[in-house]
Each structure stands twice: as C-alpha cells, then as structure tokens.
N, C-alpha and C positions, 0 to 999 in steps of 0.2 A: 521563291525557288520552286521548281518542279522537279521532284526526285522520282525516278522510276527504278524500282528495285525488284529483281527476280532471282530465283534459284533454279538450277537444272541439274539433275543427277548426272554426275560424271561417271562414265563407264569403268574407270579404273578404281577410284576411291573418292568418297565424299561428294561434294557438290561444287558446281561452278556458280559463282555469284556475279551477277552483272548489275552495275550501277550506272545510270545515265542521269545527268543533271542538266537542266536548262535554266538559266537565270531569267528572272523577270525583267521587264523594261526598267532601266535606270539602275540596275545592280549588276555586279560581276561576281563570279566564283573565285574566292581567294584561297581557300584551303578545304581539304576533304579528309575525313577520318572514317574508316570502316572497322567496326569491332565484330568479330565472329565468336559467339559463345563466350563473351566477356573478355576476349583477348584482342588487342589492337593488331590488325593484320595489314592496315595501310593508314598512314598518318603523314600527310604532306602539305606543306605550304606550296602553292603553285608559283612557278617563277614569274608569271604575269597573270593578272586576273583574266578569267575567260568568260565567254557567254555560254558555253556548253562544255561538258566534260563527261568522259566515259572511262570506266575501269572494269576489268574482268579479273576476278580472283579465281584460280582453279584449285581443285582438290581441297576444299575447305570443309570444316564441320565434320559431323559423323553420320554414317549411314549403317545400320538404322540407328535412330535416336533423335532426341530433341535438339533443335538448332535454333539459334536466334542471331540475326544480323541487325546491327544498329549503324546507320549512316548519319554522320553529322557534317553538314556543309556550312562553312562560314563565308559570308559575302564580304565585299570590299569595305563595308561600313561596320564590320565586326559583329553583325547579327547572325545568329545560328538558326538553321532549319534542320530538323531531324526526321528520319523515317525509319521504321523497323519492319522486319519480316520474321516470323517464327513458324516452324513446321516440325513435323515428326516424320 
C-alpha cells in the first residue's frame, strides 16, 4: 500500500486532512480508518475493494497546538498498513 497523508490549515478552524491510498499490484483496499488526536474520525469497510481511495476530513484537530493523524488501511487479505503525521 502507498499512503499519501497531508494536512493544510483550514481558514475557518483546525486543519483539513487529505488521505490518498493506492494499492500495490495484487492487492485491493478493503477498509480505512483515520484517527485524529486519538479519536476515530473515519472508520469504514469499503462496499467493494478498491485499487485507489481518497478522503478529505475538514476542520479537524486544533490550531494552534499539537496534532497527530494515524491512518490504518486494511487490504483484501486482512493485512494492515499504517502511516502517521504529527505537527504543531
């Protein structure tokens, strides 16, 4: 799995968090979970396994302050791949 995770300051409040995932050859994306500062903000089994997936969460986390995002992707074989981003 190839996970691209980034954050951009939202002009209203908090951060916009963008997650893009591309499956490696021979695997598919079956489910995704996004935790922001220790709280689950997205947790979903996908209706059909996908080759690529994208999700944007808006107005998340705190500004100013410490933030941490943890992304967990499960493939169609039950294997998990994680990525995290933290910033102040």
